[in-house]
C-alpha positions in Angstrom: -3.2 -11.1 12.8 -5.8 -8.8 10.8 -3.6 -8.0 7.9 -1.9 -11.5 7.4 -4.1 -12.3 4.3 -3.6 -8.9 2.8 0.2 -8.9 3.4 0.3 -12.2 1.6 -1.9 -10.8 -1.3 0.5 -7.7 -1.4 3.9 -9.4 -1.5 3.3 -12.8 -3.0 3.1 -13.3 -6.7 0.5 -15.6 -7.9 0.2 -17.4 -11.2 -2.4 -15.2 -12.6 -1.0 -11.9 -11.5 1.0 -9.8 -14.0 4.7 -10.3 -13.1 5.5 -6.9 -14.4 3.5 -5.3 -11.6 5.0 -7.2 -8.8 8.5 -6.6 -10.4 8.0 -2.9 -10.7 6.1 -2.1 -7.6 6.3 -4.6 -4.6 10.0 -4.9 -4.7 10.4 -1.2 -4.1 8.9 -1.1 -0.6 9.9 -3.4 2.5 7.6 -6.1 3.5 7.3 -4.4 7.0 6.2 -1.1 5.5 3.9 -2.8 3.1 2.2 -4.4 6.0 2.0 -1.0 7.9 0.5 0.5 4.7 -2.0 -2.2 4.2 -3.1 -2.2 7.7 -3.8 1.5 7.6 -5.8 1.3 4.4 -7.7 -1.8 5.3 -7.8 -1.5 9.1 -6.8 0.9 11.6 -3.1 0.7 11.6 -0.7 3.7 11.4 2.2 4.2 8.8 5.5 5.5 10.3 7.4 8.3 8.7 10.1 5.9 7.5 7.4 3.9 5.7 5.9 7.0 4.3 9.2 7.8 2.7 9.5 4.3 1.2 5.8 4.7 -0.1 6.5 7.9 -1.7 9.7 6.6 -3.4 7.7 3.7 -4.6 5.3 6.3 -6.3 1.7 7.0 -6.6 1.1 4.6 -9.5 2.4 1.7 -7.8 0.6 2.5 -4.5 -2.7 3.1 -6.3 -2.6 0.0 -8.4 -1.6 -2.4 -5.6 -4.3 -1.1 -3.2 -6.8 -1.3 -5.9 -5.9 -4.9 -6.8 -6.4 -5.8 -3.2 -9.5 -3.9 -2.8 -10.9 -5.8 -5.8 -10.9 -9.2 -3.9 -14.2 -10.6 -3.6 -14.1 -10.3 0.3 -13.4 -6.6 0.0 -15.1 -5.2 -3.2 -18.2 -4.1 -1.1 -16.0 -1.5 0.7 -13.8 -0.8 -2.2 -14.7 3.0 -2.4 -13.9 3.3 1.3 -10.6 1.6 0.8 -9.8 3.8 -2.1 -10.5 6.9 -0.2 -8.3 5.7 2.6 -5.6 4.8 0.0 -5.6 8.5 -1.1 -5.6 9.8 2.5 -2.5 7.6 3.2 -0.8 8.8 0.2 -1.5 12.5 1.1 -0.3 12.1 4.5 2.8 10.3 3.5 3.6 13.0 0.8 3.2 15.6 3.6 5.4 14.1 6.2 7.9 13.2 3.6 8.2 16.6 2.5 8.3 18.0 6.2 11.3 15.7 7.1 13.2 15.9 3.8 16.5 17.7 4.0 16.4 21.3 2.4 
């Protein structure tokens, strides 16, 4: 699976990673939605509306920080600007669809 290594990066806590980041951000989103978000940012996946709602609830700071952390990996750093742009596009899309389906 294309995103397997990214999913592991996203949801696992390695010794050298700040525990506070993982405690505050990663636990706010389901592993399934995390994988869908990562697959859209780093591949050609599509985030569902329910996952967009989770992402928006997680918050932009967490989304930005976690995607940047993954994009900084040596194997990805060459395309970091592309991934950061896709990160922002995913966020904007999710905010718009979350607002569109929120109860009035």
